N, C-alpha and C positions, 0 to 999 in steps of 0.2 A: 557657402562653404564652413568645415568647421575648425578652426584651430585647438589642437591638441596640447596641452601645457602638462609638464610633469616635473615634480620637485625633484627628480634623481633619473639619472641615465641607467640603466638596467641593461642587463643581458636580454631582456624582452621587450626593451622601448623601440618603436617604431623607427625606422631610419629611411633614409632618401626619400622624403616627403615634406616639401617646403610649409606644410601647416602643421609642423611638428618643432615644438621647442619644448628645452628646459632651462625650465629658471622664469628669471625675469623677461621684461618684454625687451629686441633688442631693437636697434633704432630703427632698423628696416623691417616693418610691420606688414604683410599681406592683409589686402582688404578681406573680411568674413563677416558671415550672419552673428555667431555665436562663438563664445571663447569656452572650450570644458578644462577645466582643471582637473586632473585623474591624479588619486592618490591612491596609492597600493599599500602603503606599511602604515600602522596605525602612528606610529612616532614621526610620521611628515603632517599628520594632520594641520596643526598648527601653520608648518611651512606652506602646505596648499592653500589656508585662509589668506596668509598673507600675499600669496600670488595672486589668489582670486582679485584682493584689493588694487594689486599693481597694474594687472591687466584691465581693471575696470576703468584707470584711467584714459584708456584707450581705445575700448569697446564698450557698445552699452549693455552687452547682455554676456556676462558672464558666471558659469554654472561650477559648483564644487561638487564634484563624486567622486567615486571607485571604489574598488573592493575594501577599503579601509574606513568606508563612511558608511553606512546602513540606514541611518535615520531612525534607530532604535527597534527596527524589526528586520525580519530576514530579506535579506539582500535578492532583489528581484535582478535578472541577467539576461541580456539581450548581447550577443556574441555576433560583431559584424568583423568579419577577416581583415588584420591590417589596421584597424582602426584605434585601439587600444595597447595592441601587441605588434610585433613584427609579423611581416608577410610569411606564411609557412605556419604560424601555430595555428591550433585548431582547439576547441573545447567542444567536446559531445557530450558532457555530463558535468553537472555541478552538485557540490558537496561531497560528505562522506559519513558513512553511519557508524564510526568508529567513537568518536568522545573523546580523542585522547586529551589529556589533561592540559597541555602545552597548545593545542592548537583551538583557533575560533570559529575553523572553517562551518562547523556545524552550528554555531549558533549564528552566524551571517549567514547562511544558505540554508538553514532550515535541512529537510532529509534529502538522501539523494536523489535526483530525478535527471533522466534523460533530456538532452535539448536537441534540436534538427541539427543532423550533422553536415559541417561545411568543410569543405577540401583545405587540407593542409598536410604537410607530412609529421608535421610535431604535436602532438596528442598531450594537451598538458591537463587533462581531467585528474581530480583530484584523488580520485579512486576508481580507475577504468574497471576494473575486473569487478565490482560492485554492482555493475549494469548487468542486463539481463543478457543471456547468450545471445538471442535473436541482435539485440543492438551491436553487441560487441562484433557480431559478423557484419553488420553492416559497415562498421569501420572498416574492419578489414578490407572490404571492398574497396572501398574509398579510398585507403594508403595504396592497395595495389595499382589504381591508376596514377598514384603521382610518379613524378620524374622522379623526386628525390626520396632514398630510402628513410624506410619509419623511425622515428624516435617517441619513446614514451617517456618525456622528459617529467610528466604529472608525478612518477612513479607509481609502480604496482606492488600491491600488498603482497607480501612474501607468502604469507598464510595463505593466500588463496591460489598460489601459482601450482595447479594442479597439472597432471601428466596430459590432462586433455588441453590446458592453457597452454602447455611446450608446446603442443600439436598445433595449437591455432598461430601460436607465434612462430613455429619453425617452417609453416608457408610462406611468410613475410620477409622481404628484403629489409633487412633491420640495420641502423645506424648503431643506435644504441639505446638499450633499455634501461631503465632506473627502478630501485627497490629501495629499501630503507633498513637502517637499524639504528633507531633512535635511543635505545637502550640495552641492557646488557641479556635481557631476558629477549630481545628482538632477533640475536644470534642463532638460536637453534631453529627458527623457522626460515632463517635467511638460508643457513647451510644446505635444507633441504629444497629450496627454491633453487640455489643456484646449481644442483647437483640435475635439476629437472630442466634446467637451462644450459646445461654443458655444452651444448652443440656453439654456444655464444662465447667467443675468445673473451680474455677479461677485459681489453680496450670497448666493448661493446657491452659489458657488464658492469655499469655503475651502482654505488650506493650511495644513498644519501645516510650522511651521520652524523646528527645534532649533537654538540659537545656544549660541555659548561653548564649542563642543564643541573637542577635540583643538588650543587653543590659538589658537582663532578670535578675532580681533580684535573692539572694537567697529564698526571702520569696513568691516571683511568683512562684518560680519553685517548691519548695516544696507545696506550694497550688494546683499547677495543678498534680502533682503526687499525692497527696490526692485523688483529683477529679478523677483520672485513677482508683485509687484503689475503690473509692466509686460507680463506676459504675460496677465493677465486674470482672476488670481484674486485673492483677498482674505487676506492671509496671516495665521495665527497663529503669534506667536511664541511659542516654550518654550526658557526657559531649562536647559541641559543640566544634570542631575543623575545622579551617579555611584551604584551601588547602596551601597556601602559607608559613604556620608557623605552630610549634607548641606553645600550649597554657599549658604552668605550672601553673594550677591553684592551688587557695591556699588550704590551709587544711580544710577549712569549704565548700568548693565544691568539693573538693574531698570525704569528709566524707558524705555530702549529697548522690553524686553518688552511694557511694559503700552501703548505708545504703539499697537504694531503686533500688536496681540494686540485691541484695540478699533475695531469698524468706523467709528465716528463721527470719533476721533481720526485714523485713518489718511485718512479722507475729507477732512479738514480740513488735515493735512500736503501731501495732493498735490493739492489744487485749484488 
């Protein structure tokens, strides 16, 4: 058996598994052949190294890895459902060909490539719409067989939402779709994508909005969030974090991000 250890708990951390731990070794520890310390964010790398040392006090083999550690080369990715992310999440492709200045995905994962499709209703691909149509159709077929409605939480590139893509999605049971508007320039293609996906109500049409990047002010960030709401999507604010450090934002920034990532709070504000 493999124990999996994470520096912090996130919405994607596996649950209901006796071989999953967050942080230091507890007093009760199961027998296992090996321990994997999985680091998702670059700012957790040092904590991952510390946890590796801590778990080595109890297990002979403790390996350190995860998306944040690529060993100086392109990250090799093998996906096993439920192993390092919660059950229901699946990846059908890796990487993205956009090369956005704030994103390390192309550097870590190379060019976009498809991988074998495994079952799950939450598609976490970095840029699903860059995949070939034949691959997308195979994914839709898999999603149609799932008991739960589909979620495209990895995000769909608004610039790639065509009438054809809208028709593809219209044929699925959808819980929610995420788009993105990380810059002011992204609002125009977002507006076009939202019109094409108008068969989805606001609560199913979410939009990642990176804030506090490149000198953006609180007022500018809030204005952009309100614009996204006005276009018909429900924003999901995300505070920018650089790859080489963790920014501990002020109370004002945290409050803004918290309000604009919670549907109930946004509805109360905008009603």
